[in-house]
VOGU-3710 file (C-alpha; in Angstrom, 3 decimals, decimal comma):
1> xxxxxxxxxx> 108,379/116,631/108,732  104,615/116,931/108,535  102,419/113,851/108,821  99,340/114,044/106,620  96,112/112,169/107,225  94,661/110,256/104,264  92,073/113,022/103,878  94,759/115,728/103,837  96,845/113,866/101,243  93,775/113,290/99,074
11> xxxxxxxxxx> 93,039/117,003/99,179  96,640/117,921/98,303  96,728/115,470/95,391  93,095/116,050/94,347  92,383/112,320/94,397  89,748/110,152/96,034  90,370/107,910/99,034  89,837/104,930/96,737  92,650/106,118/94,475  94,871/106,814/97,462
21> xxxxxxxxxx> 94,481/103,302/98,799  95,067/101,830/95,334  98,438/103,573/95,451  99,056/102,288/98,978  98,508/98,752/97,655  101,113/99,517/94,980  103,620/100,508/97,663  103,034/104,180/98,427  104,842/104,794/101,719  103,014/105,551/104,929
31> xxxxxxxxxx> 103,670/105,258/108,628  101,481/104,352/111,525  101,082/107,001/114,188  99,410/104,986/116,868  96,913/102,929/114,910  96,373/105,514/112,143  98,021/105,755/108,722  99,902/108,955/108,019  101,775/110,124/104,939  104,833/112,320/104,413
41> xxxxxxxxxx> 104,452/114,258/101,162  108,183/114,189/100,370  108,193/110,394/100,717  105,149/110,095/98,460  106,847/112,241/95,801  110,069/110,221/96,086  108,087/106,974/95,783  106,401/108,258/92,658  109,675/109,468/91,130  111,471/106,189/91,884
51> xxxxxxxxxx> 108,759/103,972/90,449  107,943/105,940/87,338  111,281/107,255/86,139  109,800/110,710/86,499  110,785/113,827/88,302  108,440/115,882/90,399  110,689/118,110/92,513  109,712/118,438/96,153  110,699/122,080/96,506  109,491/123,491/93,184
61> xxxxxxxxxx> 106,647/126,030/93,418  104,654/124,079/90,827  105,402/120,594/92,151  102,020/120,108/93,810  100,167/121,061/90,631  102,311/118,678/88,564  101,866/115,901/91,103  98,088/116,392/91,045  98,111/116,037/87,249  100,254/112,910/87,435
71> xxxxxxxxxx> 98,022/111,209/89,997  94,962/112,199/87,961  96,501/110,525/84,891  97,273/107,399/86,908  93,727/107,377/88,293  92,308/107,691/84,766  94,488/104,805/83,552  93,371/102,602/86,458  89,717/103,501/86,013  89,680/103,084/82,232
81> x> 91,831/99,961/82,224
//
């Protein structure tokens, strides 16, 4: 299990830190390692799938690209109201 920093997760999802922390407020899972927030990509994908009745497989070769598109759509919806 790899723990990702907020910066690393933002890069993987192609989202801003602001968007990331909007998702955290909505319940995106994270853990504290010491005093720092860390994310597990598989848990983030599961959280998304559970809350949105969607399926982004963790082990699919294209899953990261699909997840980036999904988070971009969510970001656009949040930004544009």
